[in-house]
C-alpha positions as CSV (number, residue, x, y, z in Angstrom):
1,M,3.9,6.5,-0.3
2,S,5.4,5.5,3.0
3,T,2.9,4.3,5.6
4,H,5.4,4.7,8.5
5,S,4.3,7.4,10.9
6,Y,6.0,9.1,13.9
7,P,4.3,10.2,17.1
8,L,3.8,13.9,17.6
9,G,7.0,15.4,19.0
10,G,9.0,12.2,18.0
11,Y,12.0,11.9,15.8
12,G,11.3,12.0,12.1
13,P,13.7,11.5,9.2
14,R,14.7,15.1,9.4
15,R,15.2,15.2,13.2
16,R,17.9,13.3,14.9
17,S,18.5,12.9,18.6
18,T,21.5,14.7,20.2
19,W,23.3,11.4,20.5
20,S,22.7,10.6,16.8
21,R,24.1,14.0,15.8
22,L,27.2,13.5,17.9
23,T,27.9,10.0,16.7
24,A,27.1,10.6,13.0
25,R,29.9,10.1,10.6
26,D,29.9,13.8,9.7
27,S,29.9,15.0,13.3
28,V,32.8,16.8,15.0
29,V,33.1,14.0,17.6
30,W,33.5,11.3,14.9
31,R,36.1,13.3,13.0
32,L,38.3,14.2,15.9
33,D,41.7,12.5,16.0
34,W,41.2,10.4,19.0
35,I,44.6,8.8,18.8
36,M,46.2,12.2,19.3
37,L,43.8,13.1,22.1
38,L,44.3,9.9,24.0
39,A,48.1,10.2,23.6
40,G,48.0,13.8,24.9
41,L,45.8,12.9,27.8
42,A,48.0,9.9,28.7
43,L,51.0,12.2,28.7
44,S,49.3,14.7,31.0
45,V,48.1,12.0,33.4
46,I,51.6,10.6,33.6
47,G,52.9,14.1,34.1
48,S,50.5,14.7,37.0
49,I,51.9,11.5,38.7
50,L,55.5,12.6,38.1
51,V,54.8,16.1,39.3
52,Y,53.3,14.7,42.5
53,S,56.3,12.4,43.1
54,A,58.7,15.3,42.6
55,T,56.9,17.8,44.9
56,R,55.1,15.8,47.6
57,N,58.1,16.0,50.0
58,R,59.2,19.6,49.0
59,T,57.6,21.5,51.9
60,E,59.5,24.6,50.9
61,L,57.5,24.6,47.7
62,N,54.2,22.9,48.4
63,Q,53.2,25.1,51.4
64,G,53.0,22.0,53.6
65,D,50.4,20.3,51.4
66,P,51.8,17.3,49.5
67,H,48.9,17.4,47.0
68,Y,49.4,21.2,46.3
69,F,51.1,20.8,42.9
70,L,49.1,17.7,41.9
71,L,45.8,19.6,42.4
72,R,47.0,22.7,40.5
73,H,48.4,20.5,37.7
74,T,45.0,18.7,37.4
75,I,43.2,22.0,37.3
76,F,45.6,23.3,34.6
77,L,44.9,20.1,32.6
78,V,41.1,20.5,32.9
79,I,41.3,24.2,31.8
80,G,43.6,23.3,29.0
81,V,41.3,20.6,27.6
82,A,38.4,23.0,27.9
83,M,40.4,25.6,25.9
84,M,41.1,22.9,23.3
85,G,37.3,22.3,23.0
86,G,36.7,26.0,22.7
87,T,39.4,26.2,19.9
88,V,37.7,23.4,18.0
89,W,34.4,25.1,18.4
90,L,35.6,28.4,17.1
91,G,37.6,26.8,14.3
92,H,41.0,27.7,12.9
93,R,39.3,29.5,10.0
94,R,37.3,31.7,12.2
95,L,40.3,32.5,14.3
96,R,42.1,33.5,11.1
97,S,40.3,36.8,11.1
98,A,41.2,37.4,14.8
99,V,44.9,36.7,14.4
100,P,46.0,40.4,14.3
101,V,44.2,41.1,17.6
102,L,45.6,37.9,19.2
103,Y,49.1,38.7,18.0
104,G,48.9,42.3,19.3
105,V,47.7,41.1,22.7
106,S,50.4,38.5,23.0
107,V,53.2,40.9,22.1
108,F,51.8,43.5,24.5
109,L,51.8,41.0,27.3
110,A,55.4,40.1,26.5
111,V,56.4,43.8,26.6
112,L,54.8,44.1,30.0
113,V,57.2,41.4,31.3
114,L,60.0,44.0,30.8
115,T,58.2,46.4,33.1
116,P,57.9,46.2,36.9
117,L,55.0,43.9,36.4
118,G,57.4,41.2,35.2
119,A,58.6,38.4,37.6
120,T,62.0,36.9,37.6
121,I,62.2,33.1,38.1
122,N,65.4,31.1,37.9
123,G,67.3,34.1,36.5
124,S,64.9,34.7,33.6
125,R,62.4,37.6,33.6
126,A,59.9,35.7,31.5
127,W,56.8,35.8,33.7
128,L,54.0,38.3,34.1
129,N,52.8,38.7,37.7
130,L,49.0,38.6,37.9
131,G,48.8,38.8,41.7
132,G,47.6,36.3,44.2
133,G,50.5,34.0,43.5
134,F,49.5,33.6,39.8
135,T,51.8,34.2,36.9
136,I,51.7,33.7,33.1
137,Q,54.5,33.2,30.6
138,P,53.5,35.2,27.5
139,A,56.1,33.5,25.4
140,E,54.0,30.3,25.4
141,F,51.1,32.2,23.7
142,I,53.4,33.9,21.3
143,K,54.4,30.5,19.9
144,I,50.7,30.1,18.9
145,T,50.2,33.6,17.5
146,V,53.4,33.6,15.5
147,I,52.3,30.3,13.9
148,L,48.9,31.7,13.1
149,G,50.2,35.1,11.9
150,M,52.8,33.6,9.6
151,A,50.3,31.1,8.2
152,M,47.7,33.8,7.6
153,M,50.2,35.9,5.6
154,L,52.0,33.1,3.7
155,A,48.8,31.3,2.7
156,A,46.7,34.4,1.8
157,K,47.5,34.6,-2.0
158,V,48.0,30.8,-2.4
159,D,44.6,29.8,-0.9
160,A,43.0,32.6,-2.9
161,G,44.4,31.0,-6.1
162,D,46.6,33.9,-7.1
163,R,49.9,32.1,-6.6
164,D,51.2,28.6,-6.1
165,H,53.7,29.6,-3.4
166,P,54.4,32.7,-1.3
167,D,56.4,35.5,-3.1
168,H,59.6,37.0,-1.6
169,R,57.7,40.2,-0.4
170,T,55.2,38.1,1.5
171,V,58.0,36.1,3.2
172,V,59.7,39.3,4.2
173,H,56.5,40.6,5.9
174,A,55.9,37.2,7.6
175,L,59.5,37.2,9.0
176,G,59.2,40.8,10.2
177,M,56.0,39.8,12.0
178,A,57.8,36.9,13.7
179,A,61.0,39.0,14.5
180,L,59.3,41.5,16.8
181,P,58.2,39.1,19.5
182,I,61.5,37.2,19.2
183,V,63.5,40.3,19.9
184,V,61.2,41.1,22.9
185,I,61.7,37.6,24.3
186,L,65.4,37.8,23.8
187,L,65.5,40.9,25.9
188,M,63.9,39.1,28.9
189,P,66.1,37.0,28.3
190,D,64.3,33.7,27.5
191,L,66.8,31.9,25.2
192,G,64.9,28.6,25.3
193,S,61.7,30.2,23.9
194,V,63.7,32.0,21.3
195,M,65.2,28.7,20.1
196,V,61.7,27.2,19.8
197,L,60.4,30.2,17.9
198,V,63.4,30.1,15.5
199,I,62.9,26.4,14.7
200,T,59.1,27.0,14.4
201,V,59.6,29.8,11.9
202,L,61.9,27.5,9.8
203,G,59.2,24.7,10.0
204,V,56.5,27.2,8.9
205,L,58.6,28.4,5.9
206,L,59.3,24.9,4.8
207,A,55.6,24.0,4.9
208,S,54.6,27.1,3.0
209,G,56.7,26.3,-0.1
210,A,58.9,29.4,0.2
211,S,62.1,29.4,-1.7
212,N,64.9,27.2,-0.2
213,R,67.1,30.3,-0.4
214,W,65.1,31.7,2.5
215,I,65.7,28.6,4.6
216,I,69.4,28.6,3.9
217,G,69.7,32.3,4.5
218,L,67.9,32.1,7.8
219,I,70.1,29.2,9.0
220,L,73.2,31.2,8.1
221,A,71.8,34.4,9.7
222,G,70.8,32.5,12.8
223,T,74.3,31.1,13.2
224,G,75.8,34.5,12.7
225,G,73.4,36.0,15.1
226,A,74.2,33.5,17.8
227,V,77.9,34.3,17.5
228,L,77.2,38.0,17.6
229,I,75.0,37.6,20.7
230,W,77.8,35.7,22.4
231,A,80.4,38.2,21.4
232,L,78.3,41.2,22.6
233,G,77.7,39.7,26.0
234,V,73.9,39.8,25.6
235,L,73.5,36.6,27.5
236,D,73.3,36.6,31.3
237,E,76.0,34.8,33.3
238,Y,73.8,31.9,34.2
239,Q,73.0,31.2,30.5
240,I,76.7,31.3,29.7
241,N,77.4,28.9,32.5
242,R,74.7,26.5,31.1
243,F,76.5,26.3,27.8
244,A,79.8,25.9,29.5
245,A,78.5,23.0,31.5
246,F,77.0,21.4,28.3
247,A,80.4,21.8,26.5
248,N,82.2,20.3,29.4
249,P,80.0,17.9,31.5
250,A,82.8,17.5,34.1
251,L,83.0,21.3,34.7
252,D,82.2,22.2,38.3
253,P,79.7,19.3,39.1
254,A,78.8,21.0,42.4
255,G,78.3,24.4,40.7
256,V,77.3,25.3,37.1
257,G,77.2,21.6,36.2
258,Y,75.1,20.5,39.2
259,N,71.7,20.4,37.4
260,T,72.8,18.2,34.5
261,N,75.0,16.1,36.6
262,Q,72.2,15.2,39.1
263,A,69.8,14.7,36.2
264,R,72.1,12.1,34.6
265,I,72.6,10.4,37.9
266,A,68.8,10.1,38.4
267,I,68.1,8.8,34.9
268,G,71.1,6.4,34.9
269,S,70.1,4.9,38.3
270,G,66.7,3.9,37.0
271,G,67.9,1.1,34.8
272,L,65.4,-0.8,32.7
273,G,62.4,-0.9,35.0
274,G,63.1,1.9,37.5
275,K,63.3,2.0,41.2
276,G,59.5,2.1,41.6
277,L,57.1,5.0,41.7
278,F,57.8,7.3,44.6
279,D,60.9,5.3,45.5
280,G,63.5,7.3,43.6
281,T,66.4,8.3,45.9
282,Q,67.4,11.3,43.8
283,T,63.8,12.5,43.7
284,T,63.0,11.8,47.3
285,G,66.3,13.4,48.4
286,Q,65.5,16.5,46.3
287,F,68.8,16.4,44.5
288,V,67.5,17.5,41.1
289,P,66.4,21.2,41.0
290,E,63.2,22.2,39.2
291,Q,62.2,18.6,38.9
292,Q,58.5,19.3,38.5
293,T,59.1,21.6,35.5
294,D,62.2,21.5,33.4
295,F,63.6,18.2,34.7
296,V,60.4,16.3,35.1
297,F,61.7,13.6,32.7
298,T,64.3,12.7,35.4
299,V,61.5,11.5,37.6
300,A,60.3,9.1,34.9
301,G,63.9,7.9,34.2
302,E,64.7,7.2,37.9
303,E,61.3,5.8,39.1
304,L,59.9,4.2,35.9
305,G,63.2,3.4,34.2
306,F,64.0,3.1,30.5
307,I,60.5,1.6,30.0
308,G,58.7,4.6,31.5
309,G,60.9,7.1,29.9
310,G,60.5,5.3,26.6
311,L,56.7,5.3,26.9
312,I,56.7,9.1,27.3
313,I,58.9,9.4,24.1
314,V,56.6,7.1,22.2
315,L,53.5,9.0,23.3
316,L,55.1,12.3,22.2
317,G,56.0,10.6,18.9
318,V,52.3,9.6,18.4
319,V,51.1,13.2,18.9
320,I,53.7,14.5,16.5
321,W,53.0,11.7,14.0
322,R,49.3,12.5,14.0
323,A,50.0,16.2,13.7
324,C,52.2,15.5,10.6
325,R,49.3,13.5,9.1
326,I,46.9,16.4,9.7
327,A,49.4,18.8,8.0
328,R,49.7,16.4,5.0
329,E,46.0,15.9,4.6
330,S,44.9,19.5,4.9
331,T,43.1,20.8,1.8
332,E,44.3,24.4,2.3
333,L,47.8,25.8,2.7
334,Y,46.8,27.8,5.8
335,G,45.9,24.6,7.7
336,T,49.0,22.9,6.5
337,I,51.3,25.7,7.7
338,V,49.6,25.9,11.1
339,A,49.9,22.1,11.6
340,A,53.5,22.1,10.5
341,G,54.3,25.0,12.9
342,V,52.9,23.0,15.8
343,V,54.9,19.9,14.7
344,A,58.1,21.9,14.7
345,W,57.3,23.5,18.1
346,F,56.4,20.2,19.8
347,A,59.2,18.2,18.2
348,F,62.0,20.6,19.0
349,Q,60.8,21.4,22.5
350,A,60.4,17.8,23.5
351,F,63.9,17.0,22.0
352,E,65.5,19.9,23.8
353,N,63.9,19.1,27.2
354,I,64.7,15.4,27.1
355,G,68.1,16.1,25.6
356,M,69.1,18.5,28.4
357,C,68.1,15.9,31.0
358,L,70.3,13.3,29.2
359,G,73.2,15.8,28.8
360,I,73.1,15.9,24.9
361,M,71.5,19.4,24.8
362,P,72.3,22.6,26.8
363,V,69.9,23.5,29.6
364,A,67.4,26.0,28.1
365,G,64.6,26.1,30.7
366,L,61.9,24.6,28.5
367,P,59.0,22.5,29.8
368,L,58.2,19.1,28.4
369,P,55.0,19.4,26.4
370,F,51.9,17.9,28.2
371,V,54.1,16.6,31.1
372,S,55.8,19.4,33.0
373,Y,54.1,21.5,35.6
374,G,53.0,24.9,34.5
375,G,49.6,26.5,33.7
376,T,50.6,28.6,30.7
377,S,52.5,25.8,29.0
378,M,49.6,23.4,29.6
379,F,47.1,25.9,28.1
380,A,49.3,26.6,25.1
381,V,49.9,23.0,24.1
382,W,46.2,22.1,24.4
383,I,45.2,25.2,22.4
384,A,47.6,23.9,19.7
385,V,46.0,20.5,19.9
386,G,42.6,22.3,19.4
387,L,44.0,24.0,16.3
388,L,45.1,20.6,14.9
389,Q,41.7,19.1,15.6
390,S,40.0,21.9,13.9
391,I,42.1,21.5,10.8
392,R,41.2,17.8,10.8
393,T,37.5,18.2,11.5
394,Q,36.9,20.9,8.9
395,R,38.4,19.1,5.9
396,P,36.0,17.4,3.4
397,I,34.9,13.9,4.3
398,K,36.3,11.2,1.9
399,A,33.6,9.3,0.0
């Protein structure tokens, strides 16, 4: 019989301090992927510096306050990290039952964009005006709900043990669920978000174990659909001009090719080590449009050079690598599909954003994950990180 005693109100063998519970090997804090978190936070901090550099002299945008965008970007980051924490606390499994409601709300908000409540920015009617100078971009939340919705449908019978892969009927239902918001976003038109969703859908199907015939069929259908959209004139003139400038970089450098031309000049002038933070002539001279959002990578290329731009790419690679690892180690198909969907989303959007700054991809109006200014984008990527962390923390501990 043990002779060790504990004072009244003290901590016995069945009662641990809050710190002990948080730091125990089976705690949520211990099981978080801190490498991913630190990489994401580093990207967001770098992004806040780049946003400040791009906007501090733009009095027509910052309302006379050089710290206007920096402050808002920081607030967006804090809220985004809090939303990540809330997502981890709720858990991806608990959210699974709420997916139909979340999907319905996100599609409803997207439809509202097509009404007088929608706001047009840079030629795209993709924002919902909330009043007081605040807007949201429902397409960012749709990326999350489409991933969750498809994962829920494709994994239902597999996780229940009824099948070892989704059947054709299930795949049809999942694709139909994804097609509705894609059509709504195409009507805005927000071609960049449509491209991300299409790649995400392909990534989800690949992770689900669906027949390769679906993948091949969707690629062929997507190619045919792109040709049909072009032939029917669905795209707006500014979108056609973007593709024309991509196909011919020398086309009208003072007009349709101005954005990409100035972006390449900014990045090319940075050299290996850059011109120095806040000393970029292209950035200070305000030659690159939308430099705090779509073209924020040009600030890094000019002021931090190849080293700074390379650091951003490496950090993005770390986030994607850790997400791939979470997808691979998940013990349920639902978690694997959700993680794979986030991987496809982050990887393609980062490639497209950096690619359009370098001139190897057409301009599609997509923010750089974690880095670009924008509240809705920041919230969405951190919610996605929360889903990834939930998948990791809820898997069984290895002995």
